[in-house]
MARKOLKE-903345 format. One record per residue: residue in one letter; x, y, z of N, C-alpha, C in turn. Coordinates in steps of 0.02 Angstrom, whole numbers, plus 50000, padded with zeros to 5 digits. Example, Ala and Ser with C-alpha at 12.3 -4.5 7.8 and 13.67 -1.06 7.14 Angstrom:
A506604971650390506154977550390506604983550390/S506424988850354506844994750357506455000250394/
//
This chain:
M506954789149413507104797749410506804802249456/G506794803049511506514810149535506744816949483/A506214821149512506094827349464506764831149490/R506984831849538507824835749586508394831749543/A508184825149542508884820749494508934822049417/G508224822449401508114824449329508394830449296/A508044834449340508344841449312509134841849325/A509384839649353510054840649371510474835849319/S510094830649288510514828149238510554831449174/A509924834249186509664838249098510204844249103/Q510214846749176510684853749166511414850249153/S511644845949192512464842949174512264841449102/E512234837249075512244836649007512204844248949/K511944850148990511694853548960512704859148940/N512744858849014513544860249033514044856949010/E513954851048981514494846448954514474847248903/A513744850248835513934852148788514474858048764/S514384861948797514834868148796515344868448861/S515644864548878516054862448921516734865448869/P517264869448907517894869748864518194861848866/T518724862948815519054855848795519504857148779/F520014850748810520824851448830521174844848784/V521434844148721521784838748706522444840548697/T522894834448732523534833848713523814829448687/R524394828148657524694821848623525134819648689/N525194821248748525524820348805525124816248852/A525104809548838524854805048873524634804848954/R525184806548983525264808449042524954812549064/W525054817749043524634825149042523904825249050/Q523784822948984522984820148975522664815049032/S522934810249048522474805949081522334807749139/T522904811949184522904815749248522344820149247/Y522394825149172521804831049168521314827949157/D521164822349142520534817549106520304814749171/K520714813649234520494811249302520434816749351/A520524823149339520324828349377519544830849357/L519514827949302518634832249265518184825649312/E518264821349301517934815349329517864812749416/I518404817949433518364817849510518044821649508/L517974829049472517584834549497516724830249469/R516544831049423515944827549400515444823449459/N515954816649484515904813849555515764818149610/N515984824249632516024826349683515444833149656/V515034833249612514424837749616513844831649656/Q513644833649713513164829249718512674834449766/M511994830449767511424833249822511654832549905/L511404838149918511604837549998510964839950046/P510834836850098510234838150140510274846050147/R509424848250153509234854450171509474860650115/F509494858250057509544862049988509444857649936/D508954860449875508664855349844509104854549773/K509584858549749510164858349697510754856049712/P511094853949666511764848249672512294854349685/V512904854649717513334859449753513944855549736/L514574859549729515224855649708515534853449790/I515444846649799515684845649875516474845349888/E516864843949939517514845649945517754837549920/G517514833449950517764828049927518234822249962/S518494818249946518884816149998518734813950061/E518754816050113518374812950191517834818750202/Y517874824450168517444829550186516694829250145/A516354827250158515524825450127515094832150115/G515384836550116514954842050127515344849350069/I514864855950107515304861350066515614866350120/W516044869050107516324875150164516094880450150/Q516184886650190516264892150163516934895550143/E517274893650170518134897050167518244894650098/C518014888650087518324886049990517944884749949/G517134881549970516654878849918516434885249871/P516534889449887516034895149835516774896549785/L517274898349821517994897349748518104892849714/E518004884649745518154881549709517504879449650/A517064880649682516284879849624516534887049572/L516794892149572516884896949533517494896949496/V517934891549499518584889249465518094884449390/Y517674881949440517394875649410516814877149330/R516394883349374515974886349336516114885849248/K516484885349206516574885049155515984877849119/F516234872649173516164865349163515214865049202/R515254869049248514624869949274514204875249304/S514004880149254513964886949299513254884649347/D512884880549335512214878449386512564878249453/V513064873149446513434871449517513644875849554/A514074881549506514274886849534513904891949586/R513204893649529512774896549560512524892349638/N512594887349618512064884049679512574882449750/S513244883849738513584883249773513854889549824/H513524896649801513504899849839512904902149877/M512214900349834511464900249854511394896149914/V511794891449921511584886649979511754891150032/F512374892650033512524898050111511914903550116/F511644906750062511224913150068510634908250102/A510514903950057509714899150098509674897350144/L510374897150176510274894350239510554898650306/Q510504906050284510904910550340510334911250400/R510494911650444510044914250500509704920250495/P509144921950524508924927050535509364935650553/D509674931450606510184937450624510854939850587/G510884934450523511304937350480512044932350476/Q511884927350517512644922250520512684916850456/L513004916950424513054912850348513344906550408/A513134900450385513484893150414514104894550379/A514404890150422515294886750402515254883150349/N514724878850366514704872850304513864869350305/N513794866150265513264861550253513414852950218/T513584850250279513574843550245513104836350256/R513314831350243512774827850248512404826750317/S513004827750371512874825650455512584830950495/G512634837350461512274842650479512424848050445/T512204856350470512374864750453512664866450528/S513594866750507513634870050560513774878250554/F513494879950654513604888050654514064890050701/G514654881950708514824885050789515634886650758/Q515694889850696516224892450696516104898250625/I516564902050613516384906850527516754903750504/Q517184900950502517764898050449517634899750382/M517844905850368518004908250306518704912550296/V518944913450220519564913550203519444917850147/V519184916550069519064918650030518354920650022/P518144926350023517484929950031517174929850003/I516614924750016516024923949977515684929349945/A515904935249975515494940549921515814942049862/A516544941749876517024943949823516734938049768/T516864930349774516614925449738516044925049705/A515534928649744514664927149701514704935849670/W515154939449674515264947249618515384945449569/E516184941049576516514940049505516054934049478/L515644930549488515044923049448514544929649437/A514274933649476513714937549451513764942349385/Q514384944949387514814946049312514634945249273/S514964938349274515144933349210514674931949168/T513994929449220513444926549212512994929449205/H513114936749208512384942149200511754939749232/D511934936449301511444936449341511264939949404/Q510644944649402510374949249426510214947049473/E509584939349477509584938349555510184936049604/L510544935049554511264931349608511424937649641/L511544943649611511944948649640511564951049688/E510864952649684510294956349738510314952749787/T510384944449764510404940049836511064940749871/A511604940049831512314940049892512354947549896/Y511954953949872512294958949907511814958749959/A511514957549978510914957550025511084954750091/S511254946350092511494942750120512214944350144/C512654946950100513234948150118513284953250155/S512914957450132512834964750190512904962850266/R512244957850264512034956550333512544951950374/W512924947850346513484942550362513804948750389/D514134954950353514664961450396514324961450463/D513674963950445513454966350492513604962250571/W513414955350552513304950850599514044949350627/L514524949250569515194949150600515574955950649/V515294961750641515414967850654515074967950730/R514464963650737514194962250819514554959050843/Y514654952250816514984947350857515594945450858/R516074948150810516684947750824517514952250813/N517054958950864517294964950862517364966750922/T517204961551002517154961351061517764966451092/R518424966951072518724971851096518824979051088/G518374979651027518234985551008518784986950963/T519114985850913519774987650881519634988950820/G518924985550795518894986750716519134980650685/L519384977850715519774971350671519194965150682/I519334959950657518884953950672519344948350702/E518984947950741519084941950798519104931650778/G519664930250795519654922250783519424918450859/F518914915750879518694912450937519024906750949/C519154900750875519384894350872519774894350819/T519984886650833520444884850760519964884650696/Y519504882850704519054882450625518834887850603/D518804891950639518574897950627519084900350551/T519644897350528520044901950493520364895050443/G520134888750484519954881850420520754879650446/M521174880650477521814879450502522004873550546/D521714867150530521574862150571522404859350593/N522464857550664523054856150694523654860950672/S523554867250660524034873050667524384876150723/P525184874550715525384877850793525154885950814/R524814888750771524634894350770524134895050806/W523474889450832523194888650869523304884250912/S523664882250941524024877450987523794880351055/G523344877051087522864877351152522474878151146/I522134881551090521454884151074521054878651046/P520444879451067520024872351050520004875050987/P519594868950933519524867350871518784871450866/Q518394871550916517724874150885517474879450921/C517154883650929516954886750994516214882451061/P516204887751096515874882751151515104881651137/D514974875551137514074874351125514004876451051/R514504873151006514464875350930513944882150916/D514244888750960514014894150949514594897750923/A514494900150846514924905950860515054913350885/K514494914350927514534921050964514914919751018/K515124913451039515264913051120516394910751090/F516604910751153517284908951145517384906551208/T517874901551220517954898751291518574903851309/P518264903051379518514908751426519284908751454/L519784908051398520414908551413520944914651401/P521364916751448521534924351444521824926251373/T521894922751354522234922551239521844925051230/L521284923251244520724925951183520094930251193/P519724933851153519974931851073520434935551050/R520684934350982521184936350964521034939250895/V521024946150873521364950050825521704944850765/S521274943250719521734939150652521744943850595/P522184942250570522504945350503522134944450453/D522034936450450521634934450376520834936650392/L520674933950447519804934650449519874942650429/S520014947850465520044952650445519994955250345/A520714951750343520634952950273520034951250218/T519834944450240519224941450226518804947850225/V518554949250261518104956650270518234962250223/Y518914963450241519114969850180519094968050113/G519294961650096518914958050028518224958850008/A517824957650058517264957350068516864964550036/R517024968450081516784974750079517024978050011/L517634976549981517744978049905517314977649872/A517084969049876516624966849838516024970849834/L515704969849902515084976349928515014981449877/A515524984949887515574991049860515344990749772/E515904986149753515614984549666515054983749668/M514584980149696514004975549699513474982149696/A513604985249733513164990749759512954996049705/K513854997849667513815000849614513344999249552/A513314993549548513114989749511512384988349514/L512154988249564511404990849585511134995549604/G511555002549564511465008749581511425010949645/K511335009749706511695012249773512335014049774/Q512605019349739513055023249740513445026549824/S512755027349856512945030949923513055024349964/D512875019249966513185012749983513935010749964/A513855010749907514665009649871515105012949923/D514905020849916515665024349953515545022750030/Q515175019750065515135017250124515455012850137/W515535008250084515885001550101516495001750079/T516625007250026517275008650005517675011750068/E517445015350106517725018350174517825014550214/K517355010050222517245005350272518005000750262/A517935000350200518714994550186519044997050188/A519465003850166519935007850181520045007750251/H519455009750293519895009450367520055002650403/L519654998150384519974992750410520784990250365/R520694990750305521534989550284522064992850323/G521825000250335522445003250376522634999250438/L521974996450481522034993850552522404987350541/I522254983750464522774977550467523524980550456/L523494983550441524224985550426524604989550477/S524114991950527524534995850572524604990250640/K524084989750636524054984650717524334976550705/L524334973850640524364965750629524944964250603/Y525644971550561525964967850531526584969050592/V527194964950587527874966850614528364967950570/P528554973750550528994974550514529554971150503/E529864970050565530524967250585530724960550559/D529954956250567529844949850525529784948350485/A529464955350451529024953350390528494947750398/A527924949250428527504944850452526814947750482/F526364945250472525774947050511525354943250554/Y525384943750609525274938650669524454939950684/D524204935550730523684937250774523894938750834/L523504944650852523554948650926523174945550976/D523584942151030523134939251063522564944851128/A522144941851179521874945651202522274950251258/Q522914947051268523444951851312524024955851276/N523734955651225524114960951172524774957551139/N524894952551143525524948451128525344944351054/F525724947251035525894943050959525834936850940/V525564932250911525624926350914526124921950847/K526574924550862527504922250814527314915950793/V527134916050765526994909650690526994912350631/R527574911150593527504912650523526974908150471/T526444910150465525944905050435525784907450360/C525444904450315525154905450248524554911750287/V524444912650339524164919150341524484924550304/L525104926750284525394930250250524884928350176/M525114924150162524704922950082523974924950096/R523674923150137522894925450154522794933850137/V523024938850172523054943450166523364947850100/C523754943950069524044946149982523294943349950/S523074938149961522624935849926521884942349905/E521804945549962521364949949970521674957249974/H522414959149930522764963849901522754968449952/V522834964650000522684971250060523364975150068/V523924971050054524504977550062524704976749982/D525364986049985525384987749925525924985049877/Q526154986449841526454982849795527354984649826/K527334988749852528064990349884528304986149955/L527684985349995527704980950060527774973850040/F527334972949981527444965849954528074962949908/D528394968349889529084965749866529604965149925/D529404967449995529774965450034529654958650060/L528824956550052528774952350103528954945050030/W529054948849969529054941849931529914940449948/T530294945249941531084943349961531254938650028/R530784942750079531044939350136530584934150147/Q530034932350132529664926750133529384920850110/I528974926750051528624920450015529114919049958/H529634921649938530124918849871530754914949908/N530784916149973531304914750016531394907050018/P531854904149991531864895849980532064892850060/K532134896850099532114895050199531554894950223/A531144899050210530424901250214529634898350185/F529564901850146528904897550107529114895750012/W529674899549990529594896049931530094887049922/T529864882849966530154876049963530224874749897/P530564867649881530374864549832529684862649768/Y529164862049836528504862549808528144865849861/P528144873749827527904879049868527094879149884/L526634881749949526904886449990526804882550042/P527184883350093526974878350159526544881750203/S526204876450238525684880050279526004885150351/V526584882950362527024887250401527674886950376/A528014894550395528694893450374529174887650381/F529564885850323530064880750333530574881350385/D530674887550396531234889250446531044891250504/D530444889250508529894892050580529914889450639/P530274889450675530204879650747529594878050751/A528984881950727528404878150741528234874250687/F528654872450632528414868450576528464862150602/V527954858150597527734851750607528104846550579/R528554841550611528964834850573528714831250635/P528674824350589528324822050533527724824450508/I527714826250448526884829750432526264822450458/P525874826050489525454822350496524524822350464/H524274819550474523784818150424523324825950416/N523004828950381522584835050396523054841150415/S523494842950402523864847950458524114854550418/W523964859950453524234865950414524734867450456/G525024862550505525634866550560526264864350486/G526164864250438526884863950380526764860650302/A526274859950315526194854550241525974859250191/S526134859450118525854863050093525164860050044/Q524734863150045523874862250058523944863449960/A523304860949962522934861149899522674866749881/L522344869349936521914874049950522304880649940/T522874882149962523284885349950523634887649891/A523674883049861523864883449782523424885049730/L522754883149762522184885049715522004892349695/R522124894249787522054902849790522694907349750/A523004903649729523654906249698523564911749655/G523074910149607522884914649562522644919649572/R522464921349650522014927049657522574932649675/W523234931649668523594936049688524214936549665/F524454931349634525354930449599525234936549560/D524804935349510524754940149442524554948049463/H524154947649523524054954449522524634957749541/Y525174955049578525824958749602526474956149557/G526314954649512526884955849440527204949949445/R526984943549483527344936349496527064931349437/S526954931649395526794926649353527244922649324/A527934923849306528314918049313528454915349343/E528504915249410528674913749474527744906649490/L527204910649449526654906049467526784902949434/S526994901249390527204895049314527554892049352/I528074891449404528524888349444528194882149499/L527654888349522527394883049567526714880749541/M526534881049475526004876449466526214871149416/D527034872949378527244867349363527614860649414/K527674862849480527874857649549527234855649555/W526734857249565526054853749581525824849649548/C525714852549472525574849349433525994842149420/D526714842149438527124837049438526924832249489/A526754835349537526774829749615526104826049599/I525504829949569524994826949560524974820349504/Q525414822949452525274815449402525944811049435/R526314811449471526584806749498526284799449566/D525804805149578525174801849635524734797349626/M524454803949584523654803149547523104800349598/S523244801149663522614800749712522204806649731/F522604812649700522104818349711521944819749785/R522614820849834522404820049884522394828749922/Q522364830149978522544836850020522994839250035/Q523504836650039524264838950066524824836250046/L525404840950012526094834450014526494840250041/D527314835650056527834838850090528074842850049/P528164848150078528414855950034529194852250020/T529484848250037529974847050013530284839849969/T529824837849972529924832249934529144829649872/G528714832849890528004833049825527754829049862/A527804821049921527414816849935526924819949958/F526154817049925525564817149947525674814150042/T525134815450095525264812050158524944806550124/E525194801350157524744795250171524414796650217/G523834791650226523314794850276522734798150240/D522734801250197522264808750167521984803250124/L521354803250122520714800450068520894804049995/P520904799349960520914802749886520244805649865/N520274810949792519684811849758519484819149812/Y519994822949819519854829449857519654834249810/S519314838649799519154843149761519524849049733/P520044851449789520394857149763521074854549739/A521124848349740521914845049706521594843449644/A520874841549645520714842449548520894846549516/L520454852949558520444858849529520984862549512/V521564861049535522504864349536522724860749462/M522374854049445522614849949414522224851549332/M521554854349350521094858249303521364864649283/D521474868249311521454876749331522324877149310/Y522514873949324523404876049314523504874149258/T523154868549216523264865749149523044871749113/W522594875649096522524880849061522764887349077/R523004889649139523364894249155524144892049140/L524304888049133524924887149131525084887349040/A524594882348992524594882648929524024883848874/G523584886548918522914887048877522624893748886/I521914895648894521594902448888521304904148956/H521284907948975520854908849054520804917349074/E520134917249065519654923549059519814925549150/E519924931849120519804937849190519074941949175/P519024944649229518214949749223518584954249150/Q519024955349150518894960549082519514958949022/Q519734953449027520344951248987520144944548960/L520834941048904520684934448886521444932648892/H521734929848934522494928648935522394922648890/W523184920748852523474915348807523834916248827/N524164909148869524674906548885525024902948853/V525514904848799525934900748742526254898648758/R526544891948786527044890148820527294883848760/P527674883948704527984881048659528354874548699/G528464867448693528764862148732528564859648796/H528144863948833527724860948887527524856448863/P527634851148926527114842648929526464844148903/A525954850048930525344850448922525374853848850/S525864859848816525624860048765525624854848684/E525954847548696526254844548661525614843648586/S525624847048535525074845448468524384847148535/A524494851848567523744851748615523164859148586/K522754855748597522234861148576521784862348633/F521614869848639521074872548693520554874648683/S519864875348694519344877548666518894878848742/M518744887648730518194887548771517554891448755/R517104893048784516614898348764516744902248818/T517024909148813516984916348843516364918648861/D516294922548913515614925848955515184929148890/T515494933148863515274934648800514904931148741/G515134925148754514744920148711515194918348648/S515944921248641516084919048578516484912148612/D516854909148548517124903848541517874904948547/A518264904248611519194905048588519494899148582/E519984900548556520434893948552521074893348553/M521634888948561522114888948554522444882548500/R522644881348472522954875748427523724877148420/Y524164871648446524764872648452525134868548391/D525694869748386526224866148342526674865548363/A527434862648316527974862848355528294870048358/K528254873948338528464882248347528064886648391/G527224885848368527264889948438526514888348436/A526054891948463525184891648448524634899748417/T524444897348378523784902448343523084904048407/C522904908148407522674910348456521824913248399/Y521004908748429520774912248371519984914648405/I519784918248400519074920248432518514918948362/G518264915948368517384913448335517734913448268/G518364909648272518744905748218519144910148162/T519044916848200519544919748145520244921348205/T520774923248179521624923148197521324930148217/V521774928448321521814932448344522524937548311/G523084930748325523884931648333524144925948338/R524854924648335525144918848342525804921348357/V525804915648424526484916848454527094912648431/E527614913248422528254908648427528874909248445/G529174903848460530004904748486529914905448545/G529574905448601529774905048676528984906848735/A528954907248771528344906448813528354913648826/A527554914548815527204923148827526634921848840/R526394927848884525554927848880525344933448839/L524994931948806524664935948748524014939048785/L523884945148803523224949948825522994950448773/T522134951748771521754952548738520984955248758/D520714959848735520024960748760519534955148756/K518994955848756518504948848777518554948548690/Q518434952648626518304951348573518984951048541/G519484951548557520204949648531520664952748518/K520684959848541520834965648515521414963048571/I522254963348540522654962448581523074969548624/T523254967748668523334973748728524074973148764/G524354966048741524954965648773525264959748787/L525804959748796526274953848804526684952648882/T526454946148908526744946548980527364941448969/G527974941249009528464937549006528174931149081/I528164924849059527934921149095528444915249126/R529014917149101529434912149139530094915149148/E530394911249211531104917149243531464916849174/A531644913549138532204914149099531834918349038/T532284924649014532234928948945531924924148889/Q531374928148857531144923348803531064929348752/H531234925148689531304930148621530644927948587/I530134931148582529564929948542529354932948464/A529314929448423528984932348372528034931248376/L527834937148364527084936848376526704939748276/H526514938148269526194937348209525584940948234/T525304943648183524514946548182524174948048117/P523704947048103523414948548032523384955147992/D523544962448032523484967748018524374969448026/R524784968448063525484969848079526074966448037/G525874958848049526294952648013526654952648056/K527354951648063527734946248114528044954448142/R527984952248214528504957348265528924952548304/N529504956548327530014952548381529904956448436/F529894952148491529974955048540530644950548585/T530754953848637531014949248697530804950748767/L530554945948801530354947348852530784947148925/H530704947748981531124946149030530544943549084/A530594940549140530244936949175529874942349224/N529114942149192528694945749230528534953349204/E529004954949139528904959349090528204961849057/H527874967849069527414968849022527494972248964/V527394972048914527444975548854526584977748815/A526624982548842525844986048798525964985248723/I525504983248683525354982848625524744989448603/
//
């Protein structure tokens, strides 16, 4: 065994010893969850041009992509914190002198032929640095992502709008989408500074602009953590300006949709998951979100299909049928599902997130191949897609904990108690928090008891609810996580039993 492989193996064993554990009596759920973890373990691999293991995309994608790899590794960090770190540092290590970040690093090469970004790498790096108290990652990410912002402003604002431009299909990672009909997949000469000389290019893109907006908010927080208050103020100001441009230039109120604006100042009117990407970075306020929710996201004719969220609105004429392989033309994508945790709770839609999570977990359990996309009406995964796709495995793993277990946010612990759910059947969840404490949930027939460091935090009985605490286990509230009204009994060591009635998405401060 070589030195690199030996070090990686030792780190893997160290992480395994402190990894989260989930055990349930429900054999179907357990076997699917265990297979998801096996796929993820196998997809931790070494790639050329970087000397540490990263989480690859899996399936037919033998590499790591900027649009998704850092987020995926962040979701996986409780199992392999080293892999989460490496899956960010690989992009910083391969950054060009002019500031450009690679679109990907694969077995066949490193691509700079598109920008291919969705979830900001600055945002995931900031969350990871906070949770692991990694000063070197923080400093590296701040310097690298600042230079990346400079590069994007220099080369992807050719029309002088202040917004970020899309030059090719791969820029947004939406392969085979009618949004990009007639536009080449990659930039000319595999150079992301160039675009094909077409009258409609370049396009001003809401999702690419939202990614930069989210990155700037993260850069502001990083700057504060580094004691650079003046820089933080500038990043905050730049972010606010960009947000205003997205809302004023790229939103069409009569359609309740965000669209690309082409070089002839015409909107490319295909309603796509761009809407969800803008929400993922919290560009819209609650009032606008509520309108988008009613008219588009939660509309069964548009995006709230039996298996949400399709990549093109189901009632849009551009929806592609039959659903082909690797298609952002209508299929519900595992990547979109994985990103849902970034915005559903933020906008107060925890109950509906539960429905989406149950639908995806059911589809995965029926299929067991862990492929890229499914039919939004039937839940059938697309024939022809290869198995063992990391985002699908992460959906199963992450959703299990978000549905019926413990989920850690930067400032909170979410104890998602769901008696009667398949995943909670005589189940036990345990994990190490970022503060080093051991958190545990144990289910019986009536409910679940929550512990920090072996000490009882509280017990929830009767119905489904999210118990919210700080990292030390101090209870701060309850949230309704089912569409139906729930009658909850909360038992705590200091207050005994208290009864609550929780409506969908209702939050009760305690």
